[in-house]
Steps between C-alpha positions, in 0.01 A plus 500: 500500500731654762254785556225258601668205668386614846138557395243235595164465328176314556392240246233739372762771446730260315214394275430867428867548406480196276186635335661841455800341328266333253238770443701822537859407421403259223692194619291194406417254775673219312816710479491551879464126536799441272713746701399330824604165355840641402544648847406171663737298283781747564445460873503123469829500308662737752406294802536153349752531214559123492131410468422292191150371580211717607136426572259787444164486680235715329161614617213611272557877526766754408750363751475172313559693177829630646589138567420376150714771342785437746483133401525590131797730560673241717455234234646731237797550735565126502344402834290188542152629591190321625176699534221398737165682496200501730252504211454404136468859382614854579326833450589833336869576449582183694336299218735668251794417725389137523477489122852645471630223725319234295649644180850428633404132502447490874214309652289572807439245774172575678560434869302225670496441875688169490762618249863521601726795430749489213873497568617861514781720626260790552121521527339818364178607672261677258175378650315802636691829533316787669150376427452258791363627836372165628646155556579317173255233392573139592674404174727805505571451871618146432736628230632779723567257784675259264726779370583612854579142603720429197817653644553677166540881504208706375492822299166676550383735225362826643353347820541159666169328427273487804646815660264799517701775328293768675543391861771235532233254619524129414145358521595149380777322311761740360822467305822538698723664242875532510472804271203716401530707182233769535394733221414867436451615861559366851194334653473596864396153623833350395680692774318413822334224700519143374654618172840474668474121489392482135667771292869413536729743317273770358592669173302774326507567127314800353490329157657800330194719551558876486494741791170640371327187632543616861401864451211575734515153658532524879623183672303355788814455713879522484797292601726645765843615386810472719568817697657637815502829687744769380828542690471685827618859532849524648365697797228248587452394863276249678227755552460559126425136423191449709411316819313169466312360799437125462213381718453131576658197657244340729620225734719258303507721189817705550647373173229656285545851637879471496497404130271794427720746688825370358361517144406864563859570604645321198261686269636830625282637779700740715349378826297189584319449829318184603196489726463146631456283807754576773615137506655545153724796583809307607503285186439796268771714662749215492432399139452843338601791724419753225131433563361718778285243675231604750279284716142624482214359703226708341397821322631736767854367458467513121394866478846663547651261246233596247575869550866451401435272201441615143373166362345192662543131411213321672421131518799261498443263791237737644236242584128569520460499875431795728863623497534490122158651440566792735834582335346461151215738578731759655741483206227541237338786689831689507458594133864416425591348159513125543552155358255235619571127484418166662281538809477871427296395196301236686393766751409731211275228359317497836482880531498646152602860429601715204838665542552873478875483565744338251458125551639184340329166564695181422259202515561147382195337334359373830514844659364655181203263513421605857532869410259453209265267693569250226690173456855422397369325189311812396804721559726269298240472222569866410790648692481823298139563600570407863797734533308790347195432716715507815666828399162665443330355809775610742628803304853365525778371280476120504765235442329167427784258567569172325662387177489816290412739785262780401519862616169688467412864563152642575524693171511175301873475432638148528854366468614137493826374649695278256754381760496263794530123539344204688776513761331814632195297605614488860449664835625854550501614138192716550651655813798611291275658237314697766824648632635578153188687389485690830863607459432630151200699625724644771755610240248706307327263257124526468296187564497388136873556453586328827287197419632457145863557591472291816339202326765513226794520741356221716445263206833576334682448830322165526623404153857597589485305825357195318806469280623251760175307475133569562431228754616607843501872418456708817339841522817640659700381196341790309647773718847517342380506137224741600756753617705461184205527264366801685829673424509390137784255564546137402415271788 
């Protein structure tokens, strides 16, 4: 499976792989179900080796069949097993699995709304799998909510029930798993959006299927892999590592543009200038003298700074007033490669354009909704579609931020960031990302490379900084680990 662990597939693609395993490779569907049950039980025993009592919750389809067979295997292994089902009967291979469980002497308790849950050390979720795109029905929702409220850890088989495996959307009640044992191929929706609160530890088992299964199968997306720039040549100097001009910092917003500029320095830009309000110069020079801070009152003062810069970082603390709009318009018209964030994106939503120069846009869902003339709910309903639509509309590389940030290219490529943590949900984090990506552009990366590498370094630095706790994490706490990670060192 090592050759495919970074490949992400849609539900339709996974079903095609499943069908190919059965029809072309000759692995019966019931055998796949048996292997999934073994993989699920193995995961359960690894994570909860002391567990003696398990409750397995089975739906009517194939995911329920995985659950019935896991129950039979667990009982053979000496565990006390209780099986609860949503219906009196199962279909297809799941019916055979239910029969196999019954033949062990196990019974099935059909769940009723006022039933309590059995005593268990672990609950096993085998209710829906990949098949559910809508909110569960009322009876199943009641069971899901009871499992979540039980305080007992949950192992989800393939997909936490109620989570859309295609998009990461949670349209209703959904299992909050401690561990998810997923099968055959990675489902893209388990890596972004609300999935972060439901998947827990995610494990992938290819069920022993041969490499031939993946021949000719192109994934829809990929997971980022950890990377950094190669070592610098020994004769490098500041002029060979690019000159970033960070533009922003309206009245009262000096912190945003300072964070952006300092992140560009820590990510390796040779020179970083800041174009901001004159009132911020003293504080910037005192706090970070390596930043070349310039007070600009309008486009005429910005022009000479643009001429010297190789890459622009536009938007942190920029504002949407006359000053910010004038600088934004002048910067975009310069044709320089750029990273656009914050109010730089809000202004773009008001005055749309397609970019001809290398450009990276870094919206959060609210900004993405404005750029698409949509709503946050619609963006979050399918983050993959939203990111790709933005990349095509603006002819730019797009980073759709959030849990499981997405990087999309106008040519359809899409990568998903597997790092990051809730401590990064705070002010200034986006300003850092803008500076990091701009610095990577300045050092010779193309827009796609800079966005992917920048998102990865930013998220991994956040994870290193959060080792002392997520709550209270500051954006500036990422700067030291960012420098280390960018050089391939332990932070």
